[in-house]
C-alpha positions, 0 to 999 in steps of 0.5 A: 469771280466772273460776272453772270452772263446777261440772258438775250431777250430770246433766251428767256422762257417764252412765258417771261417774254413780254409779247409772249406773256401778253398773248398767254396772260393778257396786258393787264399781267404785264408790268409797266416796264414790260408794255414799254419793252414791247414798244421799243423791242430791243435794249442795249449791250449792258441791259436787256430791253426790260432792264432798260425800260425799268431804268427809264421808269425808275428815272420818272419815279415809276410814274407814267404821268412823269414819263409822258412829260419827258422830251425826246432828248431826255429819252435819248439820253439812255443808251439804247433809245434813239429818236424813233423809240423815244417818239414811240414811247411818248406817242403811247403816253399821249394815247393813254392821256387821250383815252383817259379824257375820252367820253365813254360811248353810250351803249345801247340797252336792250329792254324789249323787242322794239329795242331790237327793232330800232337797233337794226333799223338803220342796218335792214330798212332798205335792204332788198335781200334777207340778212340775219344778224345776232345781238350779243348782250351782257348781264345788264342787257347792254349791247356788247356787239352784233354779228352778221351771221347770213345773207340771202336767206335763213334756210337752216344750212345758211346759219351756223349755230356753232359759229354764233355760240362761238362768238357769243362765248368769246364776247362773254355775252350772257344773252342774245337776240336774232334779227332778220328781215323779210323784204317782202313786208311779211312779218309772219315767220316761216317754218325755216324761221321757227326751226332756226329759232328752236335750234339756237335756243336749245344750243344756247341753253346748253352753254347757259346763254339766253336767246331773249328774242328772234325779231322778224324785221320789216319796214312796216313793223316786226314780229317778235317771238318773245312778245308772242310768248314763243321763247 
């Protein structure tokens, strides 16, 4: 009886290949063996790369903690794993340890217009030209990210509302705050400021995303659309 042919990784269905599977479904969809397979790329003449990493993990009782305790020499005892692959595996284990021990970075919470102003003060305080930024927050009002959307003025044509909303959706933001500076020191909004606020609020609301504020920044204070009851 003939032995079944062993498929090369390239002969697998695209959605079953570790790298393609990760891009399609995300890292959490992969097994530990598949994640290791991405690191070492190739197997040996008898085993596919996933079969090889499954064997390695089985020798450690499928424990990543035990895997990280192996030496380079012990890993190299598996056919198909040389020193470069062994080092890559141990480096990944060390990164996992360091990530676990790392103190989580404290993320800013946005409660009001003052928080928006304080967040952008280091970025905007000394600028001689206008910049417009958007702050994305989650359901708990914790900052997810910030994005600069234009430089040199806030005319309607200079801010791509579609781009702002795309970023909000990609970052899974439920709300956002806009902030731009007036180097002149004038805190009052212009007609262009009002038009952009109206346009962004309307477009965001269609995507179930709230525009919680638009803050006009100056070195001597700020103007808040939310505080003025306009939003």
